[in-house]
Backbone as CSV, one residue per row, in Angstrom:
resi,resn,N_x,N_y,N_z,CA_x,CA_y,CA_z,C_x,C_y,C_z
1,UNK,-171.717,193.168,-104.932,-170.428,193.165,-106.248,-170.973,191.695,-106.429
2,UNK,-170.444,191.820,-107.824,-170.886,189.994,-108.311,-169.355,189.176,-108.119
3,UNK,-170.109,187.920,-108.608,-168.693,187.342,-108.388,-168.775,185.905,-109.504
4,UNK,-167.947,185.010,-109.456,-168.421,184.232,-110.180,-169.123,184.178,-111.858
5,UNK,-168.963,185.243,-112.043,-169.938,185.402,-113.556,-171.017,185.424,-113.936
6,UNK,-171.318,186.604,-112.561,-172.606,187.096,-112.220,-173.158,188.165,-113.272
7,UNK,-173.985,188.376,-113.579,-174.273,189.782,-114.648,-175.531,190.615,-114.001
8,UNK,-175.824,191.536,-114.361,-177.352,191.942,-114.121,-178.658,190.999,-114.472
9,UNK,-178.508,189.858,-115.017,-179.369,189.543,-115.318,-179.168,188.039,-115.009
10,UNK,-178.254,187.377,-114.025,-178.157,186.227,-113.268,-179.273,185.937,-113.325
11,UNK,-179.787,184.576,-112.871,-180.992,183.915,-112.561,-180.453,182.682,-111.635
12,UNK,-181.205,183.108,-110.456,-180.794,181.937,-109.506,-181.945,180.653,-109.643
13,UNK,-181.978,180.542,-110.428,-182.871,178.978,-110.941,-184.508,179.445,-109.915
14,UNK,-184.766,178.526,-109.229,-186.491,178.263,-108.363,-186.291,179.417,-107.799
15,UNK,-185.357,180.177,-107.313,-185.613,181.006,-106.004,-186.328,182.119,-106.725
16,UNK,-187.309,182.449,-106.176,-188.008,183.829,-106.279,-188.364,184.582,-105.583
17,UNK,-188.358,186.094,-105.613,-188.378,186.987,-104.622,-189.770,186.756,-103.830
18,UNK,-189.681,186.688,-102.492,-190.985,186.901,-101.418,-190.668,185.366,-100.877
19,UNK,-190.227,184.549,-101.643,-189.968,182.834,-101.177,-189.392,182.956,-99.906
20,UNK,-189.689,181.489,-99.198,-189.126,181.481,-97.551,-188.320,180.253,-97.919
21,UNK,-187.327,179.995,-97.547,-185.988,179.037,-97.567,-185.462,178.859,-96.643
22,UNK,-185.223,177.567,-96.933,-184.136,177.173,-95.718,-182.543,177.438,-95.875
23,UNK,-182.084,178.133,-94.928,-180.813,178.389,-94.876,-179.637,177.188,-94.478
24,UNK,-179.169,176.702,-95.394,-178.260,175.326,-94.956,-176.437,175.841,-94.703
25,UNK,-176.494,177.147,-95.275,-174.766,177.798,-94.826,-174.842,179.158,-95.517
26,UNK,-173.787,179.468,-94.770,-173.275,181.099,-95.303,-171.897,180.709,-95.832
27,UNK,-171.584,181.581,-97.303,-170.394,181.389,-97.533,-170.158,182.860,-98.181
28,UNK,-168.843,183.009,-96.821,-168.273,184.648,-97.125,-167.228,184.613,-98.510
29,UNK,-168.388,185.437,-99.529,-166.951,185.786,-100.468,-166.880,187.165,-100.712
30,UNK,-165.635,187.074,-100.942,-165.179,188.614,-100.654,-165.463,189.778,-100.357
31,UNK,-166.416,190.718,-100.325,-166.979,191.795,-99.437,-168.420,191.503,-99.409
32,UNK,-168.667,189.813,-99.430,-170.347,189.828,-99.285,-170.616,188.243,-98.406
33,UNK,-171.510,187.674,-98.544,-171.968,186.756,-97.565,-173.032,186.383,-99.139
34,UNK,-173.050,185.057,-99.373,-173.877,184.754,-99.738,-174.606,182.887,-98.939
35,UNK,-176.243,183.174,-98.913,-177.126,182.270,-98.765,-176.954,181.226,-99.152
36,UNK,-176.916,180.077,-98.326,-176.879,178.544,-99.624,-178.103,177.881,-99.093
37,UNK,-178.942,178.222,-100.427,-180.637,178.089,-99.435,-180.626,176.536,-100.123
38,UNK,-181.660,175.844,-99.698,-182.456,174.786,-99.949,-183.827,175.672,-100.846
39,UNK,-184.059,174.859,-102.059,-185.446,175.339,-102.904,-186.757,174.350,-102.151
40,UNK,-186.277,173.296,-101.348,-187.464,172.180,-101.498,-187.625,171.417,-102.066
41,UNK,-186.834,171.342,-103.154,-187.249,169.994,-104.225,-186.047,169.690,-104.149
42,UNK,-184.719,169.690,-103.647,-183.553,169.029,-104.086,-182.398,169.531,-104.624
43,UNK,-182.664,171.007,-104.363,-181.587,171.942,-104.935,-181.048,173.135,-103.695
44,UNK,-179.665,172.950,-103.779,-178.839,173.673,-102.742,-178.069,174.751,-103.531
45,UNK,-178.871,176.479,-103.536,-178.469,177.210,-104.534,-177.667,178.536,-103.731
46,UNK,-176.326,179.069,-104.212,-175.887,179.948,-103.205,-176.287,181.186,-104.164
47,UNK,-176.638,182.301,-103.349,-177.590,183.468,-103.586,-177.173,184.673,-103.115
48,UNK,-176.854,185.545,-103.326,-176.326,186.474,-102.358,-177.227,186.930,-101.465
49,UNK,-176.995,187.698,-100.149,-177.775,187.610,-99.043,-178.779,189.158,-99.560
50,UNK,-178.419,189.651,-99.934,-178.738,191.124,-100.406,-180.340,190.508,-101.114
51,UNK,-180.371,189.586,-101.614,-181.759,189.091,-101.749,-183.010,189.081,-101.242
52,UNK,-182.856,188.834,-100.308,-183.509,188.058,-98.929,-183.630,189.195,-97.832
53,UNK,-184.471,188.746,-97.136,-185.162,189.128,-95.884,-184.927,187.996,-94.975
54,UNK,-184.325,188.340,-93.711,-184.182,187.079,-92.852,-185.420,187.191,-91.647
55,UNK,-185.908,186.365,-91.715,-187.579,186.176,-91.038,-187.030,185.360,-89.856
56,UNK,-186.152,184.516,-89.145,-185.790,183.741,-88.330,-184.267,184.688,-88.016
57,UNK,-183.771,185.087,-87.127,-182.759,185.160,-86.662,-181.662,184.313,-86.233
58,UNK,-182.105,183.378,-85.767,-181.634,182.211,-84.850,-180.652,181.549,-85.765
59,UNK,-179.341,181.239,-84.723,-178.683,180.149,-86.161,-179.096,178.940,-84.932
60,UNK,-179.037,177.733,-86.039,-178.771,176.610,-85.629,-177.210,176.298,-84.429
61,UNK,-177.805,175.740,-83.260,-176.918,175.529,-82.404,-175.838,174.449,-82.462
62,UNK,-175.720,173.504,-83.979,-175.402,172.671,-84.173,-173.944,173.208,-85.490
63,UNK,-174.405,174.460,-85.821,-173.369,175.086,-87.142,-172.239,174.817,-86.966
64,UNK,-171.099,174.652,-87.801,-169.999,174.899,-87.840,-169.231,175.907,-88.691
65,UNK,-168.487,176.899,-88.130,-167.649,177.325,-88.795,-166.174,177.284,-89.541
66,UNK,-165.775,177.613,-90.917,-164.510,176.923,-91.324,-164.163,178.031,-92.311
67,UNK,-162.760,178.158,-91.338,-161.744,179.662,-92.262,-160.867,179.160,-93.275
68,UNK,-161.118,179.451,-94.478,-160.141,179.098,-95.196,-158.667,178.852,-95.633
69,UNK,-158.139,179.891,-94.839,-157.063,180.175,-95.074,-156.359,179.341,-94.040
70,UNK,-157.293,178.816,-92.612,-156.714,178.150,-91.679,-156.729,176.559,-91.522
71,UNK,-157.212,176.152,-93.778,-157.675,174.791,-93.428,-156.742,174.807,-94.601
72,UNK,-156.046,173.286,-94.566,-155.324,173.122,-95.589,-156.170,172.365,-97.125
73,UNK,-157.205,172.114,-95.998,-157.957,171.056,-97.227,-158.716,172.096,-98.370
74,UNK,-158.962,173.486,-97.815,-159.854,174.283,-97.696,-159.192,175.616,-98.228
75,UNK,-158.398,176.039,-98.533,-157.284,176.925,-98.717,-157.647,177.392,-100.373
76,UNK,-157.877,176.311,-101.353,-157.495,176.492,-101.999,-158.856,177.360,-102.864
77,UNK,-159.526,177.147,-101.715,-161.130,178.402,-102.338,-160.524,180.070,-102.200
78,UNK,-160.068,179.889,-101.445,-159.697,181.230,-101.674,-159.149,182.212,-102.989
79,UNK,-158.721,181.342,-103.715,-158.557,181.642,-104.957,-159.637,182.177,-105.977
80,UNK,-160.966,181.611,-105.516,-161.989,182.266,-105.525,-162.754,182.997,-104.479
81,UNK,-162.087,183.736,-104.110,-162.660,184.772,-102.815,-163.212,184.084,-101.741
82,UNK,-163.357,182.898,-101.707,-164.206,182.587,-100.381,-163.302,182.290,-99.285
83,UNK,-163.509,183.623,-98.019,-163.092,183.628,-97.076,-163.110,182.345,-95.827
84,UNK,-164.814,181.909,-95.593,-165.128,181.184,-94.957,-166.249,180.358,-95.167
85,UNK,-166.662,179.299,-94.564,-168.293,178.805,-95.742,-168.257,177.961,-93.433
86,UNK,-169.831,178.506,-93.153,-170.165,178.095,-92.292,-171.700,177.613,-92.613
87,UNK,-172.018,176.378,-91.367,-173.293,175.675,-91.980,-173.093,174.491,-91.315
88,UNK,-174.170,173.474,-91.626,-174.334,172.433,-90.880,-172.689,171.835,-91.255
89,UNK,-172.385,170.494,-90.401,-171.399,169.566,-90.270,-170.900,169.183,-91.794
90,UNK,-171.807,169.079,-92.459,-172.092,168.121,-93.872,-171.405,169.051,-94.821
91,UNK,-171.705,170.062,-94.785,-171.098,171.541,-95.568,-169.417,171.656,-95.684
92,UNK,-168.936,171.628,-94.107,-167.593,171.620,-93.887,-166.824,170.429,-93.630
93,UNK,-167.508,169.799,-93.681,-166.573,168.420,-93.358,-165.355,167.993,-93.821
94,UNK,-165.518,168.220,-95.454,-164.595,167.981,-96.638,-164.955,168.920,-97.787
95,UNK,-163.509,168.864,-98.379,-163.703,169.950,-99.599,-164.822,169.316,-100.169
96,UNK,-164.052,167.811,-100.413,-165.432,167.235,-101.801,-166.589,167.178,-101.344
97,UNK,-167.066,167.329,-100.307,-168.377,167.161,-99.803,-169.201,168.462,-99.982
98,UNK,-168.310,169.520,-99.792,-168.873,171.315,-99.740,-168.963,171.319,-101.410
99,UNK,-168.023,170.245,-102.419,-168.004,171.029,-103.849,-169.404,170.246,-104.527
100,UNK,-169.655,169.216,-103.915,-170.973,168.408,-104.293,-171.908,169.092,-103.914
101,UNK,-172.070,169.454,-103.030,-173.307,170.340,-102.676,-173.408,171.502,-102.851
102,UNK,-172.090,172.571,-103.095,-172.403,173.737,-103.794,-173.186,173.206,-105.775
103,UNK,-172.318,172.368,-106.076,-172.137,172.069,-107.530,-173.420,171.123,-107.703
104,UNK,-174.170,170.968,-107.049,-175.500,170.310,-107.236,-175.857,169.500,-107.145
105,UNK,-174.665,167.874,-106.669,-174.748,166.728,-106.405,-176.241,166.373,-105.566
106,UNK,-177.100,165.790,-106.153,-178.646,165.167,-105.791,-178.470,164.534,-104.505
107,UNK,-177.589,163.826,-104.737,-177.357,162.632,-103.291,-176.566,163.405,-102.487
108,UNK,-175.510,164.679,-102.621,-174.900,165.029,-101.818,-175.615,165.624,-100.372
109,UNK,-176.908,166.692,-101.807,-177.697,167.842,-101.001,-178.833,166.773,-100.403
110,UNK,-179.033,165.738,-100.853,-180.147,164.900,-100.081,-179.067,164.275,-98.421
111,UNK,-178.147,164.026,-98.316,-177.359,163.795,-97.207,-177.321,164.912,-96.181
112,UNK,-176.977,166.316,-96.816,-177.096,167.204,-96.064,-178.780,167.940,-95.709
113,UNK,-179.795,167.490,-96.423,-181.344,167.850,-96.205,-181.773,166.638,-94.823
114,UNK,-180.710,165.340,-95.015,-181.184,164.145,-94.010,-180.841,164.909,-92.664
115,UNK,-179.176,165.291,-92.775,-178.748,165.757,-91.265,-179.653,166.798,-90.822
116,UNK,-180.358,168.457,-91.493,-180.608,169.184,-90.992,-182.311,168.654,-90.632
117,UNK,-182.537,167.950,-91.146,-184.120,167.411,-90.375,-183.997,166.236,-89.676
118,UNK,-182.808,165.813,-89.140,-182.300,164.893,-88.059,-182.258,165.195,-87.068
119,UNK,-181.491,166.687,-87.164,-180.993,167.210,-85.796,-182.060,168.430,-85.403
120,UNK,-182.460,169.086,-86.237,-183.491,170.296,-86.125,-184.908,169.263,-85.850
């Protein structure tokens, strides 16, 4: 199912078929799961999970889950169909942090990547 203006020809930027990517989080949108993937050069891109083959089934122990309907701060995401966000702390610690990361703020993405490599 398509969301947020996607079409048959939607491009996911530098993400290429067959590439391996670090998953920074999961975004549950209506009836699908998007992976928030790091492209290795500074971008974090939400991409439908069905476009990937998962090669490492382990979840990081330090991931956090946020259910949007249970959060006064995040419940506005319900209007876009987002029911849950799961990932590293920086992704779910505040709505502004989430928005900065998903919208491509390079400083916010760098902070998230720093968290990932500090912990892992």
